[in-house]
C-alpha positions as CSV (number, residue, x, y, z in Angstrom):
1,M,108.2,4.2,52.2
2,T,107.7,6.5,49.3
3,I,111.5,7.3,49.0
4,A,112.3,3.6,49.1
5,R,109.6,2.7,46.6
6,D,110.8,5.4,44.2
7,H,114.4,4.2,44.6
8,L,113.4,0.6,43.8
9,R,111.4,1.8,40.7
10,R,114.4,3.7,39.4
11,N,116.3,0.4,39.6
12,R,113.7,-1.3,37.3
13,L,112.2,-3.3,40.1
14,D,108.8,-1.7,40.0
15,R,106.8,-4.9,39.8
16,K,108.7,-6.5,42.6
17,A,108.5,-3.3,44.7
18,E,104.7,-3.4,44.4
19,L,104.8,-6.8,46.1
20,I,107.1,-5.9,49.0
21,G,106.1,-4.8,52.4
22,D,102.7,-3.5,53.0
23,V,102.2,-1.8,49.6
24,F,99.0,-3.7,49.1
25,L,97.6,-2.3,52.3
26,D,98.9,1.2,51.6
27,R,96.8,1.2,48.4
28,G,93.7,-0.2,50.1
29,I,93.8,-3.5,48.1
30,D,92.3,-6.5,49.9
31,V,95.2,-8.8,50.8
32,G,94.1,-12.4,50.3
33,E,96.0,-15.6,50.3
34,R,97.2,-15.3,46.7
35,A,98.6,-11.8,47.4
36,D,100.4,-13.1,50.6
37,R,102.0,-15.9,48.5
38,A,103.0,-13.5,45.7
39,R,104.6,-11.2,48.3
40,D,106.5,-14.0,49.9
41,R,107.8,-15.3,46.5
42,A,109.0,-11.7,45.7
43,R,110.8,-11.5,49.1
44,R,112.4,-14.9,48.5
45,H,113.6,-13.9,45.1
46,L,114.9,-10.5,46.2
47,L,116.7,-11.9,49.3
48,A,118.5,-14.4,47.1
49,R,120.0,-11.7,44.8
50,S,123.7,-10.8,45.3
51,D,123.1,-7.2,44.0
52,H,120.3,-6.8,46.4
53,P,118.5,-3.4,46.7
54,L,118.6,-3.9,50.5
55,T,122.4,-3.5,50.3
56,R,121.9,-0.1,48.6
57,A,119.2,0.9,51.0
58,R,121.5,0.1,53.9
59,E,124.3,2.2,52.3
60,L,121.9,5.1,52.0
61,G,121.0,4.8,55.7
62,F,117.5,3.4,55.4
63,H,116.0,1.5,58.4
64,L,115.5,-2.0,57.1
65,G,112.3,-3.8,58.3
66,L,110.5,-6.9,57.2
67,S,107.0,-7.9,58.0
68,T,106.1,-11.5,57.2
69,N,104.0,-14.4,58.5
70,G,107.2,-16.4,58.8
71,T,105.9,-19.6,57.2
72,L,108.6,-19.6,54.5
73,I,111.5,-18.8,56.7
74,D,113.8,-21.8,56.9
75,A,117.4,-21.9,58.1
76,P,119.0,-20.7,54.9
77,M,116.4,-17.9,54.6
78,A,117.1,-16.9,58.2
79,D,120.8,-16.8,57.4
80,R,120.1,-14.5,54.4
81,I,117.9,-12.2,56.5
82,A,120.5,-12.0,59.2
83,A,123.2,-11.3,56.6
84,H,121.3,-8.4,55.2
85,G,121.3,-6.8,58.6
86,F,117.6,-6.0,59.0
87,D,116.9,-3.6,61.9
88,Y,113.6,-5.4,62.7
89,V,111.7,-8.4,61.5
90,G,108.0,-8.6,62.6
91,I,106.2,-11.9,62.3
92,S,102.4,-11.9,62.3
93,L,100.6,-14.2,64.7
94,D,96.8,-14.2,64.3
95,G,96.0,-15.9,67.6
96,L,96.8,-19.3,69.1
97,R,97.6,-22.3,67.0
98,E,94.1,-23.2,65.9
99,T,93.1,-19.6,65.1
100,H,96.3,-18.8,63.4
101,D,96.3,-21.9,61.2
102,K,92.7,-21.3,60.2
103,F,93.3,-17.7,59.4
104,R,96.4,-18.6,57.3
105,R,94.6,-21.5,55.7
106,L,97.7,-23.7,56.4
107,E,97.9,-26.4,58.9
108,G,101.2,-26.0,60.9
109,A,101.5,-22.3,60.1
110,F,101.6,-21.4,63.8
111,D,104.5,-23.8,64.4
112,R,106.3,-22.5,61.3
113,S,105.9,-18.9,62.4
114,L,107.3,-19.7,65.9
115,A,110.2,-21.7,64.4
116,A,111.0,-18.6,62.2
117,L,111.0,-16.4,65.3
118,R,113.4,-18.7,67.1
119,M,115.7,-19.1,64.1
120,L,116.0,-15.3,63.7
121,R,116.4,-14.7,67.4
122,D,119.2,-17.3,67.5
123,R,120.9,-15.4,64.7
124,G,120.8,-12.1,66.6
125,V,118.0,-10.5,64.5
126,N,115.8,-8.0,66.3
127,I,112.3,-9.7,66.1
128,G,108.8,-9.1,67.2
129,M,105.4,-10.6,67.0
130,R,102.5,-8.7,65.6
């Protein structure tokens, strides 16, 4: 992760790089609901770019993985994720429906996460639940 983080910083994406992946956890920062939302917004923004750093990372031979709760993955986002050729996308499930929704503080989060898993699977993306 350090090499990828340094590469992103050199490309002047330092603020966005700090929001991507599990950087919050790497630094021991408590990841709350606001941090989760900020990280999801950063991912959406970066995945929409045409000069995306993931393209460069792929060219350099990096393994591309994405960890998300899946609640913001709709069909267009699933298409973008598939187009970027992620090696693995992990979607967090925090229990069964009631537990997951309560933990995520979002009614319907469980169904959205499962829908994201299905959409990515249907597009041939290597997925997993965590």
